[in-house]
DRENLO-333402 format. One line per 2 residues: number of its first residue (from 1); for each residue y, x, z of C-alpha. Coordinates in steps of 0.001 Angstrom, whole numbers, plus 500000, padded with zeros to 6 digits. Example, Ala and Ser with C-alpha at 12.3 -4.5 7.8 and 13.67 -1.06 7.14 Angstrom:
<sites>
1) 495500:512300:507800 ~ 498940:513670:507140
</sites>
This chain:
<sites>
1) 321447:148177:479118 ~ 317838:148429:478079
3) 315053:149885:480057 ~ 314048:153533:479522
5) 311847:154193:476519 ~ 308878:156531:476575
7) 308946:159568:474337 ~ 306008:158333:472260
9) 307769:155015:471596 ~ 310933:156900:470635
11) 309017:159078:468151 ~ 307242:156029:466751
13) 310530:154690:465415 ~ 312415:157946:464896
15) 309929:159980:462790 ~ 309571:157375:459983
17) 313353:156934:459883 ~ 313813:160692:459643
19) 311198:160975:456889 ~ 312820:158190:454886
21) 316310:159640:455146 ~ 315499:163302:454504
23) 316769:164699:451211 ~ 315632:168080:449963
25) 318615:170253:449084 ~ 318971:171371:445508
27) 317625:174828:444821 ~ 320455:177279:444305
29) 320298:179356:441125 ~ 319636:183073:441538
31) 322792:185091:442090 ~ 322220:186926:438825
33) 322554:183643:436933 ~ 325748:182518:438653
35) 328026:184992:436887 ~ 327148:184676:433224
37) 329458:185257:430295 ~ 328388:184000:426889
39) 329105:186504:424113 ~ 328128:185458:420577
41) 325790:182842:422011 ~ 323991:185307:424291
43) 324409:184806:428057 ~ 325241:188149:429694
45) 324755:188519:433485 ~ 327870:190540:434351
47) 327048:191713:437873 ~ 323490:192695:436972
49) 324718:194639:433930 ~ 327317:196387:436084
51) 324657:197342:438642 ~ 322435:198668:435842
53) 325315:200744:434485 ~ 326112:202136:437932
55) 322446:202909:438618 ~ 322084:205004:435471
57) 325436:206783:435801 ~ 325076:207573:439514
59) 321514:208850:439065 ~ 322310:211222:436194
61) 323350:214074:438541 ~ 319834:213833:440029
63) 318274:214743:436680 ~ 315423:217245:436540
65) 316050:220921:435852 ~ 314703:220707:432303
67) 317174:217940:431595 ~ 320119:219661:433231
69) 319606:222596:430849 ~ 320721:220361:427981
71) 324164:220783:426500 ~ 326782:218186:427457
73) 326530:216284:424160 ~ 322744:215973:424513
75) 323074:215042:428192 ~ 325538:212291:427225
77) 323227:211169:424423 ~ 320321:210749:426851
79) 322641:208881:429223 ~ 323752:206568:426411
81) 320151:205884:425403 ~ 319249:205022:429003
83) 322318:202776:429347 ~ 321442:200881:426173
85) 317831:200554:427293 ~ 318780:199249:430749
87) 321415:196830:429483 ~ 319117:195363:426825
89) 316345:194992:429409 ~ 318726:193217:431795
91) 320014:190803:429145 ~ 316499:190067:427903
93) 314551:189679:431163 ~ 317243:188732:433719
95) 315937:190668:436727 ~ 317463:190163:440150
97) 320212:192507:441313 ~ 318193:194867:443500
99) 315363:195279:441003 ~ 317780:195980:438156
101) 319633:198572:440232 ~ 316436:200359:441312
103) 315019:200472:437774 ~ 318362:201752:436466
105) 318358:204560:439040 ~ 314808:205484:438054
107) 315682:205585:434371 ~ 318858:207489:435143
109) 317172:210473:436744 ~ 313959:210446:434710
111) 315337:209315:431371 ~ 314894:212610:429577
113) 311277:212797:430703 ~ 310700:209309:429320
115) 312308:210172:425979 ~ 310397:213465:425834
117) 307110:211677:426550 ~ 307771:209044:423880
119) 308751:211769:421403 ~ 305551:213726:422071
121) 303459:210594:421613 ~ 305230:209744:418348
123) 304777:213311:417054 ~ 301046:213246:417889
125) 300684:209814:416277 ~ 302418:210941:413083
127) 300334:214149:412898 ~ 297164:212110:413343
129) 298315:209605:410728 ~ 299166:212377:408251
131) 295808:214064:408888 ~ 293929:210840:408233
133) 295948:210215:405072 ~ 295187:213735:403805
135) 291514:213250:404590 ~ 291456:209926:402777
137) 292856:211412:399566 ~ 290789:214600:399820
139) 293434:217189:400791 ~ 293139:219754:403569
141) 295971:220888:405852 ~ 297353:223256:403196
143) 297675:220448:400657 ~ 294928:221823:398404
145) 291933:219879:397166 ~ 288782:220145:399198
</sites>
């Protein structure tokens, strides 16, 4: 048997051996990327898409009063638009599960407001564009020459 070794002498031999033998583990892929299905060459994250679908569908009953006044066909149309928007966003940007679910819930209950806002902006843009075109060719709002 050998004589007792001091702690500093033990560390002097042990630390370099530990450093030389340490291997960093491989980084695991995000959970969203572990369950991919390739459809027509496009990788689809199944679980994330399912969470996006559930987020929109479960949040639709929380819709605002102005949206709940819509008829069922229009309510389903807004839901379909939000589902398409969420699913395309998920396939394109590959968010993590929680973020995708939270964004889907937000779009689910405020989807009509988003569509209404975009529609108002498009209407204002087209009116402005038409007004500038009329002004450029010398017509007033009535369509008569100025």
